[in-house]
C-alpha angles and dihedrals in degrees: 000000000000125000132187123178119184130190104218096191097051094034096231142110114254096190137003127182117172084337093151095046123103123252137170101256099195109195093356081088086077088073088066091045091051091050091051091048091052089055103040108027124075121240089266123048112243104240101186137347111234129206108185129184133169095285110025149025117229115196126199113201116236099192093256106172096199100070107125088343108156092227091062111062094177108079111179094166092052091047091051093050092044093053100046117097093199127097113271125221128182112217114227112221136187111248127171105209124108124235090247127041128250109283098010117148107251094205090064089069091112095054121100093229092066110055117164119264116238143163095248110031119191128189091359088293092276133102119215126214125198114169105299093344121101125187095216112043091196088076096053091098090051096064120111127192116195091212106029095167098061103018111135112205089203091064122091112269143175127216125214124181119218110253097238102031144040094251113128118208120204122207134170117264132199094222132047111267103159141153089044125195118201128180115239129212107265129216139160089249092053093049088051091051092049089051094047093049094046097046094036089228135119107254125180137195117233139180092203118095117207123253104279091212092058095039137077116221124205143136132250108213120215117189140356110275093224092050089056092046092051091051090047092052099039094049096029086233110191094189094057091047095051095046093047088057090052089051090053090049091052091049094048103038107016092244135066109252138153088226087088089080092062090046093050091048091053097043114020093038099034094124097040112137094245123015108260124226099221114184106157142008099240107045095244090124120085087205089077112103132177140144131248088248089056091058092048085054095054093044090055090048091052091050091051091049101049107005130244096279093057090043087055088062095050100045120060117247128217114310091009133109111335088355090064110144091011128100089007095160092043094057109160094002088085132043121179148155119234126211124190143161132145109321092356132098126167134175126185133167141089141286140197107230124220086259088056096251123146112232128181116207139183124187117180118183121185134176093027106184098199138037118326089220089063090052091048092053093047091051090047090052091048093052093045089054090047091053091052095055 
């Protein structure tokens, strides 16, 4: 375990234990992703880049994760595409990122927390099943029931996608698991099909960009950046984190590439206490490594960038989001980001003490031999005692 407690008002550490040692931070990595987004993304997320001429609309994907995402009812990009009377073409571009991040566990491919990354996400890159209802009708012909003659859709079931195809196999389950969300295999062609079916228009993919002299170029924005960041942090949404990093890459380099992480480490984090090993945007990778002091550093940077009140909106407070059922009596006196995977639990954020002092804290616990819930409660007890000092 590593612990770093920092007094923001007096600019000094109050307590450090293994604070300069490296740990796997899990989803605490999203703090670094959020900080980068606050610096490099505009107030509104660029939904698509549009090149429009007299006859057609050419759209270049930006990596926007909110397109037709059920958590975002306002869909400006969809409305724009729906209302245009011109032919629509999706520009195919050369990107260098892989569908999964460096160090991700391949056998988690069926779990909703690990959707594939892609240039043009649709529906959050997952399909949801609830009895005979399916969130993406395109996949209805890809369903497979092992016992179609006597299968009862009212029984409990599980759904598992085949590894190499978008065929979804249903099987009976002893415990309730529905509704079930399963990532699908993404492709440019599939995104195009989703768009065509949703808009009821013929849409094509092209490698040919329009004549820039005869075209007008502009962006259609989708959602507020801070709204997306708040949802990412409150729900610890890996998909949003990864796609935001691809958007930043597109904005910075013109292509979507994982090389942005090395660039951010060298530039954005050049004065970090200990050099961070930054391998993905979400924290799914066990290759990520940082120290508790590193996280104190990024929390301070975020406060300087947007102020504590705005930071309050982005990070969940007690008994909210991933802190649900924890720090119930503390409520808004504590805001923090959790991070957990097998044998790992981390919690980093800030609190207002009973003496009205602002303290930043980072607690990273690795190689936990017992239940994570026990570690969570012990950390909660420790921080409650700290707040009372």
